[in-house]
C-alpha positions, 0 to 999 in steps of 0.5 A: 512548491504546492502550498499548504492544503490542510492547516493540520494533518495527523498521521495515525501509523508512522511506517513506511507510508506515514513516514513518507507522508511526514517528509513530502508535506514538509518539503512541499509545505502541504501541511502547517503542522503534522501530528502522529500516533504510534502503538509502540514506544520504540517508534514514537521514540524513533520519530521524536528523535528523527523530527518526523512530526511536530507532536507525537502521542501515545493515544490516536484520539490525542493526535487527531484532536483538531486534525483538519486531515486524518490519515489512517497509516496502520495496518488494516486490521487495526482500522476498526478499533482506531475508528472507534476511538478516534470518531468522538474526537474528530473536528467538525468538517475534518477529513478521514482517509486511509492508505489501505491496500483494501478498500470494502472491509474499510468501509465496513470497519471504519465507517460505522464510527465516522460522525456525519459532520465528518468527510470519510474518504477511503483512499489507497496510494499505490506505492511502496517498498519492503522496507517499514519503520519510521526510518523507512520513508522518504518523500519520492515514494509516490512520485508519479504513482497512483493514489486510488480514492473510493468516495462513497455515494454520498461524499462531499465532492469538495472535499473529494477535490482537496484530498485529490490535491493533496495527493497530487501535492505528494507527487501522485496521479489520482484515480477514483473508483468504487471500493469493490472494483479497486479490490478486484484490480488490487486483487490481480495486480498486487495481492496475488503477486505477493501471496505467490512471492511468499509461497515460492519463497518458503517452497525454495526454503523447504527444498533447501532444508530437505535436499541441501541442494544450496537452492538459496546459494544459487538463486538467480535473479527471478528468484531474487526478486521474489524474495524482495516482495516476500520480505514486506511486512507480514503483519500488513499482508495478513491483514490484506489477505483476510479483509479481501478473501473473496476478490483474492479467491477469485484471481486465485482460482483463475489462476490455478486454471492458467497454471494448469494449462501451463503444466500440461503444455509442458508436459506434452511439449506444446512449444507453440502455447508456452512460446505465445504465452511468454510473447504475450506476458513480454508485452505486459511488461513493455506496457508497464514501462511505457506507462511509466510504472517501472524503469527499463534500465537492466536489473529492474532498475535495481542495482546493488549499492556501490 
C-alpha cells in the first residue's frame, strides 16, 4: 500500500475518471476522506448509492471546503465557471489540478481564478475507455499508463513532487512538459484519431442510409474498433476540439497532405509507396506494444464477454 498522500481530496465531476480516482484512492489508501460534486442529481444519487465518496455535494464550492487536493474531472468546457465558483473557497496551500485532454486552454480558463496561496498544477492522465458515468470507473484504469503534468513556471517544486507521488500511487507513470507541447502531442496521438473515427463512422452511417448496403451488418474488425473510439463521451470531445483547435488543425492539415499522397499511390498503382507506408505503420504498432501501452494479444486484447 502506498499510504496517505493528501488528507482530504475533492473530486469535481464523477464520470469515468473521477469515479476511477475514487476507487484507486480507496484501494491504495491515498486519502483519508474523499468528497465529490456532480451537476446531475442522478449522478449524485448513484455516487451515494454505490459509496463512491464519503460526502457528495450539490455545489462545487461546498465540495472543496478544507480539501488538500482538488481535481477537476468534468469536460474542460465547464472548467472556467467551476474555477470561478471554487476560487474563493479554496484552502490555503491546497493543490488544484485537472484531468483534461487539453492544457493551454485550462491554464487560460482556470489560472485567473486561482488564489496566490494555492498551487495550480494542470494535469492529464492519458487513460480512458469509451464508457462514462459514475459506475464506469475502476481502480486499475491508470495502471502503467502515463499521467502528464504541466506545471507553470512559478509552480512550487514540493507541490509538484507531491502530486507526482499521488499519480504514482494510482499506478501511473508521470511525465512533465509545457502545456503547449502537451497539446501538440495529444493532438496527433489522441485528438486526431478520435476526429477520424467520428468521421468514418458518420460516413459509413450515411452510406448505410443511402444505399441500404448493409455496411453495419458486415463491418469488419477495423470499422468495429473505430466505432468503439467514436462511442466516447460527445460532450468531452466537443470541448476538446473547441479548446485545442490550433494544434488539431495543424495535425489535420498534415494528415490531409499524407492522405492525398496515399490517394495518388492508389490511383497510379504505386505499390512501393503503399508497401513502405504500411511497413512503417506496422513498426509503430510494435513499438507501442514494446512500450507496454498495448497488448499483443489477438483482437487488440479485446475479446467478447463469455
